VEXZAKOL-354348 format. One record per residue (C-alpha): x, z, y; residue number from 1; residue in one letter. Coordinates in steps of 0.05 Angstrom, whole numbers, plus 32768, in hexadecimal, padded with zeros to 4 digits. Layout:
BEGIN
<site <X; Z; Y>; NUM; a>;
...
END
This chain:
BEGIN
<site <841C; 940F; 8704>; 1; m>;
<site <844A; 9427; 873C>; 2; n>;
<site <8491; 9410; 8748>; 3; f>;
<site <84B2; 944F; 872D>; 4; n>;
<site <848E; 944A; 86EB>; 5; r>;
<site <84A0; 9400; 86E5>; 6; t>;
<site <84E9; 9410; 86F1>; 7; v>;
<site <84E7; 9446; 86BB>; 8; r>;
<site <84C7; 9418; 8688>; 9; v>;
<site <84F9; 93E0; 8696>; 10; w>;
<site <8532; 9412; 8692>; 11; h>;
<site <851B; 9429; 864D>; 12; r>;
<site <8515; 93E1; 8633>; 13; w>;
<site <8559; 93CF; 864F>; 14; l>;
<site <8576; 940D; 862E>; 15; g>;
<site <855A; 93F4; 85EC>; 16; l>;
<site <8577; 93AE; 85F6>; 17; a>;
<site <85BB; 93CC; 8609>; 18; f>;
<site <85BB; 93F8; 85CB>; 19; t>;
<site <85A9; 93BE; 859D>; 20; l>;
<site <85DF; 9392; 85BD>; 21; a>;
<site <8614; 93C8; 85B2>; 22; v>;
<site <85FE; 93D1; 856A>; 23; l>;
<site <8601; 9386; 855F>; 24; a>;
<site <8647; 9387; 857B>; 25; n>;
<site <865D; 93BD; 8549>; 26; f>;
<site <863C; 939A; 850F>; 27; v>;
<site <865E; 9358; 8522>; 28; a>;
<site <86A1; 937B; 8527>; 29; m>;
<site <8697; 9399; 84E1>; 30; a>;
<site <8680; 9358; 84C2>; 31; v>;
<site <86A8; 9322; 84E5>; 32; v>;
<site <86E3; 9349; 8502>; 33; g>;
<site <86E9; 9328; 8545>; 34; e>;
<site <86A2; 9319; 855E>; 35; p>;
<site <8691; 92DD; 8589>; 36; p>;
<site <8696; 92E7; 85D4>; 37; a>;
<site <864B; 92E4; 85DF>; 38; w>;
<site <8641; 931F; 85B1>; 39; i>;
<site <867A; 9346; 85D1>; 40; t>;
<site <865F; 933D; 8617>; 41; y>;
<site <8614; 9341; 8607>; 42; s>;
<site <860E; 938C; 8619>; 43; p>;
<site <8624; 937E; 8660>; 44; l>;
<site <85E4; 935B; 8675>; 45; a>;
<site <85B5; 9396; 8668>; 46; p>;
<site <85EA; 93C6; 8680>; 47; l>;
<site <85ED; 93A2; 86C3>; 48; a>;
<site <85A2; 93B0; 86CB>; 49; l>;
<site <85A2; 93F6; 86AE>; 50; i>;
<site <85D4; 9410; 86E1>; 51; i>;
<site <85AB; 93FF; 8720>; 52; p>;
<site <8569; 9415; 8701>; 53; s>;
<site <8589; 9457; 86EA>; 54; g>;
<site <85A6; 9463; 872F>; 55; m>;
<site <8562; 9454; 874E>; 56; y>;
<site <8541; 9488; 8721>; 57; m>;
<site <857A; 94BA; 872D>; 58; f>;
<site <8571; 94B8; 8778>; 59; f>;
<site <8525; 94BC; 8776>; 60; q>;
<site <8507; 94FD; 878A>; 61; r>;
<site <84EC; 9520; 874D>; 62; s>;
<site <84A7; 9540; 8750>; 63; p>;
<site <84A8; 958C; 8751>; 64; v>;
END
């Protein structure tokens, strides 16, 4: 497996983790009102990794 493919796979899994963290945040806000800080800030960890991997893929030369 080459590096580009590995980055794409990780980017997809991080996107899933980010989506689930955001959904958990909305559910917690609906149920509890003011969610705990760890739920509020949980989407930031995957987002911090999605941004560099997305930029890496953006600047890669696409096959023609």
